[in-house]
ROSE-306012 format. One record per atom (N, C-alpha, C, O, CB): y negated, x, z; residue in one letter. Coordinates in steps of 0.2 Angstrom, whole numbers, padded with zeros to 4 digits, always signed. Glycine has a CB too. Layout:
<recs>
YXZA/...
</recs>
This chain:
<recs>
+0001+0070-0152X/-0001+0068-0145X/+0005+0067-0140X/+0011+0066-0142X/-0004+0061-0146X/+0004+0069-0134X/+0009+0069-0129X/+0012+0062-0127X/+0008+0057-0128X/+0007+0073-0123X/+0018+0061-0126X/+0021+0055-0123X/+0017+0052-0117X/+0015+0056-0113X/+0028+0056-0122X/+0015+0046-0118X/+0011+0043-0112X/+0014+0043-0105X/+0010+0043-0100X/+0009+0036-0114X/+0020+0044-0105X/+0024+0044-0099X/+0024+0051-0096X/+0025+0051-0090X/+0031+0041-0099X/+0023+0056-0100X/+0024+0063-0097X/+0017+0067-0098X/+0017+0073-0096X/+0030+0066-0100X/+0012+0064-0100X/+0006+0067-0102X/+0002+0068-0095X/-0003+0072-0095X/+0002+0064-0107X/+0004+0065-0090X/+0000+0065-0084X/+0005+0067-0078X/+0011+0067-0079X/-0003+0059-0082X/+0003+0069-0072X/+0007+0071-0067X/+0012+0065-0065X/+0009+0060-0064X/+0003+0074-0061X/+0018+0067-0064X/+0023+0062-0062X/+0026+0064-0055X/+0030+0069-0055X/+0028+0060-0067X/+0024+0061-0050X/+0027+0062-0043X/+0031+0056-0041X/+0035+0057-0036X/+0022+0064-0038X/+0030+0051-0044X/+0033+0044-0042X/+0041+0044-0044X/+0043+0049-0048X/+0030+0038-0045X/+0044+0039-0043X/+0051+0038-0045X/+0052+0034-0051X/+0048+0029-0051X/+0055+0036-0039X/+0056+0036-0055X/+0058+0031-0061X/+0062+0025-0059X/+0064+0025-0053X/+0062+0035-0066X/+0062+0020-0063X/+0066+0014-0061X/+0073+0016-0059X/+0075+0013-0054X/+0066+0010-0068X/+0076+0020-0062X/+0083+0022-0060X/+0084+0025-0053X/+0089+0024-0050X/+0086+0027-0065X/+0078+0028-0051X/+0078+0031-0044X/+0076+0026-0038X/+0078+0027-0033X/+0074+0037-0044X/+0073+0020-0040X/+0071+0015-0035X/+0077+0010-0034X/+0076+0005-0037X/+0065+0012-0038X/+0082+0012-0031X/+0088+0008-0029X/+0087+0004-0023X/+0084+0007-0018X/+0094+0013-0029X/+0089-0002-0023X/+0089-0006-0017X/+0092-0003-0011X/+0097+0000-0011X/+0092-0013-0018X/+0088-0003-0006X/+0090+0000+0001X/+0087+0007+0002X/+0087+0009+0008X/+0097+0001+0001X/+0084+0010-0003X/+0080+0016-0003X/+0074+0015+0002X/+0070+0010+0001X/+0078+0019-0009X/+0073+0019+0007X/+0068+0019+0011X/+0064+0026+0011X/+0067+0031+0012X/+0069+0017+0019X/+0058+0026+0009X/+0054+0032+0009X/+0049+0032+0015X/+0045+0027+0016X/+0050+0032+0002X/+0049+0037+0019X/+0045+0038+0025X/+0039+0042+0022X/+0040+0048+0021X/+0048+0041+0031X/+0033+0040+0021X/+0028+0043+0017X/+0025+0049+0021X/+0023+0048+0027X/+0023+0038+0015X/+0024+0055+0018X/+0021+0060+0022X/+0014+0060+0023X/+0012+0062+0029X/+0022+0067+0017X/+0010+0056+0019X/+0003+0055+0021X/+0002+0050+0026X/+0005+0045+0026X/-0001+0053+0014X/-0003+0052+0031X/-0005+0047+0036X/-0013+0047+0035X/-0016+0051+0032X/-0003+0049+0043X/-0016+0042+0037X/-0023+0041+0037X/-0026+0038+0043X/-0024+0033+0045X/-0025+0037+0031X/-0031+0042+0046X/-0035+0039+0051X/-0041+0035+0048X/-0045+0038+0044X/-0038+0044+0056X/-0042+0029+0050X/-0047+0025+0047X/-0053+0026+0051X/-0053+0025+0057X/-0045+0017+0047X/-0059+0027+0048X/-0065+0029+0052X/-0069+0022+0051X/-0068+0018+0047X/-0069+0035+0049X/-0074+0022+0056X/-0079+0017+0055X/-0083+0017+0049X/-0084+0011+0046X/-0084+0018+0061X/-0084+0023+0046X/-0088+0023+0039X/-0083+0020+0034X/-0086+0017+0030X/-0089+0030+0038X/-0077+0021+0034X/-0072+0018+0029X/-0073+0011+0030X/-0073+0007+0025X/-0065+0021+0031X/-0072+0008+0036X/-0072+0001+0037X/-0079-0002+0034X/-0079-0007+0031X/-0071-0001+0044X/-0084+0001+0036X/-0091-0002+0034X/-0092-0002+0027X/-0094-0006+0023X/-0097+0002+0038X/-0090+0004+0024X/-0091+0005+0016X/-0086+0000+0013X/-0089-0003+0008X/-0089+0012+0014X/-0080-0001+0015X/-0075-0005+0011X/-0078-0012+0012X/-0078-0016+0007X/-0068-0005+0014X/-0080-0014+0018X/-0082-0021+0019X/-0088-0023+0015X/-0088-0028+0013X/-0083-0022+0027X/-0093-0019+0015X/-0099-0020+0011X/-0098-0020+0004X/-0101-0024+0000X/-0104-0015+0013X/-0093-0015+0001X/-0092-0015-0006X/-0088-0021-0008X/-0089-0023-0014X/-0088-0009-0007X/-0084-0024-0004X/-0081-0030-0006X/-0085-0037-0004X/-0082-0042-0005X/-0074-0030-0003X/-0091-0036-0002X/-0096-0041-0001X/-0093-0046+0005X/-0095-0052+0005X/-0097-0045-0007X/-0090-0043+0010X/-0088-0047+0015X/-0093-0046+0021X/-0093-0041+0024X/-0081-0045+0018X/-0097-0052+0023X/-0102-0051+0028X/-0099-0053+0035X/-0104-0053+0039X/-0107-0056+0026X/-0093-0053+0036X/-0090-0055+0043X/-0093-0050+0048X/-0091-0044+0048X/-0083-0056+0042X/-0096-0053+0053X/-0098-0048+0059X/-0093-0045+0063X/-0094-0040+0066X/-0103-0052+0063X/-0087-0048+0062X/-0081-0045+0066X/-0080-0038+0063X/-0077-0033+0067X/-0075-0049+0066X/-0082-0036+0057X/-0081-0030+0054X/-0087-0025+0054X/-0086-0019+0054X/-0079-0030+0047X/-0093-0028+0055X/-0099-0025+0054X/-0104-0024+0059X/-0109-0020+0059X/-0103-0027+0048X/-0103-0029+0064X/-0108-0029+0070X/-0105-0028+0076X/-0101-0032+0079X/-0111-0036+0070X/-0106-0022+0079X/-0103-0019+0085X/-0105-0024+0091X/-0100-0025+0095X/-0104-0012+0087X/-0111-0026+0091X/-0113-0030+0097X/-0109-0037+0097X/-0107-0039+0102X/-0121-0031+0096X/-0109-0040+0091X/-0105-0046+0090X/-0098-0045+0092X/-0095-0049+0096X/-0106-0049+0083X/-0095-0040+0089X/-0088-0038+0090X/-0086-0037+0098X/-0081-0039+0100X/-0085-0033+0086X/-0091-0034+0101X/-0090-0033+0108X/-0089-0039+0112X/-0085-0039+0117X/-0096-0029+0111X/-0091-0045+0110X/-0090-0051+0113X/-0084-0055+0111X/-0083-0061+0113X/-0096-0055+0112X/-0080-0052+0107X/-0074-0056+0104X/-0068-0053+0109X/-0069-0049+0113X/-0072-0054+0097X/-0062-0057+0108X/-0057-0055+0112X/-0054-0047+0110X/-0051-0045+0114X/-0051-0059+0110X/-0057-0044+0105X/-0055-0038+0103X/-0059-0032+0106X/-0057-0027+0107X/-0055-0037+0096X/-0066-0034+0108X/-0070-0030+0111X/-0073-0025+0107X/-0077-0020+0109X/-0067-0027+0117X/-0072-0024+0100X/-0074-0019+0096X/-0073-0022+0089X/-0069-0027+0088X/-0071-0013+0097X/-0076-0019+0084X/-0075-0021+0077X/-0068-0020+0075X/-0065-0015+0076X/-0080-0017+0072X/-0066-0025+0071X/-0059-0024+0067X/-0060-0021+0061X/-0065-0022+0057X/-0056-0031+0067X/-0054-0017+0059X/-0054-0015+0052X/-0053-0020+0047X/-0048-0025+0049X/-0049-0009+0051X/-0056-0021+0042X/-0055-0026+0037X/-0048-0026+0035X/-0045-0021+0033X/-0060-0025+0031X/-0044-0032+0035X/-0037-0032+0034X/-0036-0030+0026X/-0030-0028+0025X/-0034-0039+0035X/-0040-0031+0022X/-0039-0029+0015X/-0039-0022+0014X/-0036-0019+0010X/-0045-0032+0010X/-0043-0018+0018X/-0043-0011+0019X/-0036-0009+0021X/-0033-0004+0018X/-0048-0008+0023X/-0033-0012+0026X/-0027-0010+0029X/-0021-0011+0024X/-0017-0007+0023X/-0025-0015+0035X/-0022-0017+0020X/-0017-0018+0015X/-0018-0013+0009X/-0013-0010+0007X/-0018-0025+0012X/-0024-0011+0007X/-0025-0006+0002X/-0022+0001+0004X/-0019+0004+0000X/-0032-0005+0001X/-0023+0003+0010X/-0020+0009+0013X/-0012+0008+0013X/-0009+0013+0011X/-0022+0010+0020X/-0009+0003+0015X/-0002+0002+0015X/+0001+0003+0008X/+0006+0007+0008X/+0000-0005+0018X/-0002+0001+0003X/+0000+0002-0004X/-0002+0009-0006X/+0002+0012-0009X/-0002-0004-0008X/-0008+0010-0005X/-0011+0017-0008X/-0007+0023-0005X/-0006+0028-0009X/-0018+0017-0006X/-0006+0023+0001X/-0002+0029+0004X/+0005+0030+0001X/+0007+0035+0000X/-0001+0028+0012X/+0008+0024-0001X/+0015+0024-0004X/+0015+0027-0011X/+0020+0029-0014X/+0018+0018-0004X/+0009+0027-0015X/+0009+0028-0022X/+0012+0035-0024X/+0016+0036-0028X/+0002+0028-0025X/+0009+0040-0021X/+0011+0047-0023X/+0019+0048-0023X/+0022+0052-0027X/+0008+0052-0018X/+0023+0045-0018X/+0030+0046-0018X/+0034+0041-0021X/+0040+0041-0021X/+0032+0047-0010X/+0031+0035-0023X/+0035+0030-0026X/+0033+0029-0033X/+0038+0028-0037X/+0034+0024-0022X/+0027+0028-0035X/+0025+0025-0042X/+0020+0029-0045X/+0018+0027-0051X/+0023+0018-0041X/+0018+0035-0043X/+0013+0039-0046X/+0015+0041-0053X/+0020+0046-0053X/+0011+0045-0042X/+0013+0039-0058X/+0015+0041-0065X/+0020+0037-0068X/+0022+0038-0074X/+0016+0048-0065X/+0023+0033-0064X/+0029+0029-0067X/+0028+0021-0067X/+0031+0018-0070X/+0035+0030-0062X/+0022+0019-0064X/+0021+0012-0064X/+0017+0010-0070X/+0013+0014-0073X/+0017+0010-0058X/+0019+0004-0073X/+0016+0001-0078X/+0010-0004-0076X/+0004-0004-0078X/+0021-0003-0083X/+0012-0008-0071X/+0008-0013-0068X/+0010-0016-0062X/+0016-0017-0061X/+0006-0019-0073X/+0006-0018-0057X/+0008-0023-0052X/+0009-0030-0055X/+0005-0032-0059X/+0002-0022-0046X/+0014-0033-0053X/+0015-0040-0055X/+0013-0045-0050X/+0012-0051-0052X/+0022-0041-0057X/+0013-0043-0044X/+0011-0048-0038X/+0013-0046-0032X/+0017-0042-0031X/+0013-0054-0040X/+0010-0050-0027X/+0012-0049-0020X/+0015-0056-0018X/+0012-0061-0019X/+0006-0047-0015X/+0021-0056-0015X/+0024-0062-0013X/+0023-0064-0006X/+0024-0069-0003X/+0031-0063-0015X/+0021-0058-0002X/+0021-0059+0005X/+0016-0054+0008X/+0017-0048+0006X/+0027-0059+0009X/+0011-0056+0012X/+0007-0051+0016X/+0006-0053+0023X/+0004-0059+0024X/+0000-0050+0012X/+0008-0049+0028X/+0008-0051+0035X/+0004-0046+0039X/+0006-0040+0038X/+0015-0053+0038X/-0001-0048+0043X/-0004-0043+0047X/-0002-0044+0054X/-0003-0049+0057X/-0012-0044+0047X/+0002-0039+0057X/+0006-0040+0063X/+0001-0039+0069X/+0003-0041+0075X/+0012-0036+0063X/-0004-0035+0069X/-0008-0033+0074X/-0015-0030+0072X/-0015-0028+0066X/-0005-0028+0079X/-0020-0031+0076X/-0026-0028+0073X/-0027-0021+0072X/-0023-0017+0076X/-0032-0031+0078X/-0031-0018+0068X/-0032-0011+0067X/-0039-0010+0069X/-0044-0014+0067X/-0030-0009+0060X/-0041-0005+0072X/-0047-0003+0074X/-0049+0004+0071X/-0045+0008+0070X/-0048-0003+0082X/-0056+0005+0070X/-0058+0012+0068X/-0055+0017+0073X/-0056+0016+0079X/-0066+0012+0068X/-0053+0022+0070X/-0050+0028+0074X/-0042+0027+0074X/-0039+0032+0076X/-0052+0027+0081X/-0039+0021+0072X/-0032+0021+0072X/-0029+0025+0066X/-0032+0025+0060X/-0030+0013+0071X/-0024+0028+0067X/-0020+0032+0061X/-0015+0027+0059X/-0011+0025+0063X/-0018+0039+0064X/-0014+0027+0053X/-0009+0023+0050X/-0004+0027+0046X/-0005+0032+0043X/-0012+0018+0045X/+0003+0025+0047X/+0008+0028+0043X/+0012+0023+0040X/+0012+0017+0042X/+0013+0032+0048X/+0015+0024+0034X/+0018+0019+0030X/+0025+0021+0028X/+0027+0027+0027X/+0014+0018+0024X/+0030+0016+0028X/+0036+0017+0025X/+0037+0012+0019X/+0034+0006+0020X/+0042+0017+0030X/+0041+0013+0014X/+0042+0008+0009X/+0050+0008+0008X/+0053+0013+0008X/+0039+0011+0002X/+0052+0001+0007X/+0059+0000+0006X/+0059-0004-0001X/+0056-0008-0002X/+0062-0004+0012X/+0064-0001-0005X/+0066-0005-0011X/+0070-0011-0010X/+0076-0010-0007X/+0069+0000-0017X/+0068-0017-0011X/+0072-0023-0010X/+0076-0025-0015X/+0082-0027-0015X/+0067-0028-0008X/+0073-0025-0021X/+0077-0027-0027X/+0074-0022-0033X/+0069-0020-0033X/+0076-0034-0029X/+0079-0022-0038X/+0077-0018-0045X/+0082-0021-0050X/+0088-0022-0049X/+0078-0010-0044X/+0078-0023-0056X/+0082-0026-0061X/+0079-0023-0068X/+0073-0022-0068X/+0082-0033-0061X/+0083-0022-0073X/+0080-0021-0079X/+0075-0026-0082X/+0077-0032-0081X/+0085-0019-0085X/+0070-0025-0085X/+0066-0030-0088X/+0069-0033-0094X/+0072-0030-0098X/+0059-0027-0090X/+0069-0040-0094X/+0072-0043-0100X/+0068-0042-0106X/+0071-0043-0112X/+0073-0051-0098X/+0062-0042-0106X/+0057-0041-0112X/+0055-0034-0114X/+0052-0033-0119X/+0051-0046-0111X/+0056-0030-0109X/+0054-0023-0110X/+0059-0018-0109X/+0060-0016-0103X/+0047-0021-0106X/+0063-0016-0113X/+0069-0012-0112X/+0068-0005-0109X/+0072-0002-0106X/+0073-0011-0118X/+0062-0002-0110X/+0060+0004-0107X/+0057+0004-0100X/+0055+0009-0097X/+0055+0008-0112X/+0058-0002-0097X/+0055-0003-0090X/+0059-0008-0086X/+0064-0011-0089X/+0048-0006-0091X/+0058-0008-0080X/+0061-0012-0075X/+0057-0015-0070X/+0051-0013-0069X/+0067-0008-0071X/+0059-0020-0067X/+0055-0024-0062X/+0058-0022-0055X/+0064-0023-0053X/+0055-0032-0063X/+0054-0020-0050X/+0056-0017-0044X/+0051-0021-0039X/+0045-0022-0039X/+0054-0010-0043X/+0055-0023-0033X/+0052-0026-0028X/+0052-0021-0022X/+0057-0019-0020X/+0055-0033-0026X/+0046-0020-0019X/+0045-0015-0014X/+0042-0019-0008X/+0038-0023-0008X/+0040-0009-0016X/+0044-0016-0002X/+0041-0019+0004X/+0038-0013+0008X/+0041-0008+0010X/+0046-0022+0009X/+0031-0013+0008X/+0027-0008+0012X/+0026-0010+0019X/+0024-0016+0020X/+0020-0007+0008X/+0027-0006+0024X/+0027-0007+0031X/+0022-0002+0034X/+0023+0004+0033X/+0033-0007+0035X/+0016-0004+0036X/+0011+0001+0039X/+0011+0000+0047X/+0011-0006+0049X/+0004-0001+0036X/+0011+0006+0050X/+0012+0006+0058X/+0006+0010+0060X/+0003+0014+0057X/+0018+0009+0060X/+0003+0008+0066X/-0002+0012+0070X/+0002+0017+0073X/+0007+0016+0077X/-0005+0007+0075X/+0000+0023+0072X/+0004+0029+0074X/+0004+0029+0082X/+0009+0031+0085X/+0001+0036+0072X/-0002+0027+0085X/-0002+0028+0093X/+0002+0023+0096X/+0005+0024+0102X/-0009+0027+0095X/+0003+0017+0093X/+0007+0012+0097X/+0014+0010+0093X/+0018+0007+0096X/+0003+0005+0097X/+0015+0013+0087X/+0021+0011+0083X/+0022+0004+0082X/+0027+0001+0080X/+0027+0014+0086X/+0016+0000+0082X/+0016-0007+0081X/+0015-0008+0073X/+0011-0005+0070X/+0011-0011+0085X/+0019-0013+0070X/+0018-0015+0063X/+0012-0018+0063X/+0011-0024+0065X/+0024-0019+0061X/+0007-0015+0059X/+0001-0019+0058X/+0000-0022+0051X/-0004-0026+0050X/-0005-0013+0058X/+0004-0020+0046X/+0004-0024+0040X/+0011-0023+0036X/+0014-0018+0036X/-0001-0021+0035X/+0013-0029+0033X/+0019-0029+0029X/+0018-0032+0023X/+0015-0038+0023X/+0025-0032+0033X/+0019-0029+0017X/+0018-0032+0011X/+0023-0031+0006X/+0026-0026+0005X/+0011-0029+0008X/+0025-0037+0003X/+0031-0037-0002X/+0027-0037-0009X/+0024-0042-0011X/+0036-0043-0001X/+0029-0032-0013X/+0025-0031-0020X/+0030-0030-0025X/+0035-0027-0024X/+0020-0025-0019X/+0029-0033-0031X/+0033-0032-0037X/+0029-0029-0042X/+0023-0030-0043X/+0035-0039-0039X/+0032-0024-0045X/+0029-0019-0050X/+0034-0018-0056X/+0040-0018-0055X/+0027-0013-0047X/+0031-0017-0061X/+0034-0015-0068X/+0034-0007-0068X/+0029-0004-0068X/+0031-0018-0074X/+0040-0004-0068X/+0041+0003-0068X/+0044+0006-0074X/+0049+0003-0077X/+0045+0005-0062X/+0042+0011-0076X/+0045+0015-0082X/+0052+0017-0081X/+0053+0019-0075X/+0041+0021-0085X/+0056+0016-0085X/+0063+0020-0085X/+0062+0027-0086X/+0057+0029-0089X/+0068+0016-0090X/+0067+0031-0084X/+0066+0038-0085X/+0066+0039-0093X/+0070+0037-0097X/+0072+0042-0082X/+0062+0044-0095X/+0061+0045-0103X/+0068+0048-0105X/+0070+0053-0101X/+0055+0049-0104X/+0070+0047-0111X/+0075+0050-0114X/+0073+0057-0117X/+0068+0057-0121X/+0079+0046-0120X/+0076+0062-0115X/+0074+0069-0117X/+0076+0071-0124X/+0075+0076-0126X/+0076+0074-0112X/
</recs>
């Protein structure tokens, strides 16, 4: 049977490559559609009319439905996976900070950059390390920071060949 670390596509970075100060400007961008927002909001059982009711939202200070902030957070992390942790992550360990800097609306395109804040070998798992990443999502049209999330993950060390 193939080694579990190399039996699948690996496009992410190994622990040794995730050095503090590294900033990855992710190639993938994503325009969030109204359908994305409605599907995500209803799948997660969030009945808030600010996300689902255009008539209600028109009467708010925003004048239109807002994209569910959990969708924005999910995109901020998800867009980063291919170039940072695809095939190298063991598990997410947690988020220590999540901030939403500005509203996101259907039709907004999001771009993401990730910075490695810290990296240390795991004390209990010698084949892995603990990495703290900061994901920053921006609205492409305004360049305003719409989401910042600090995430800690357990990452595989490069396999010994």
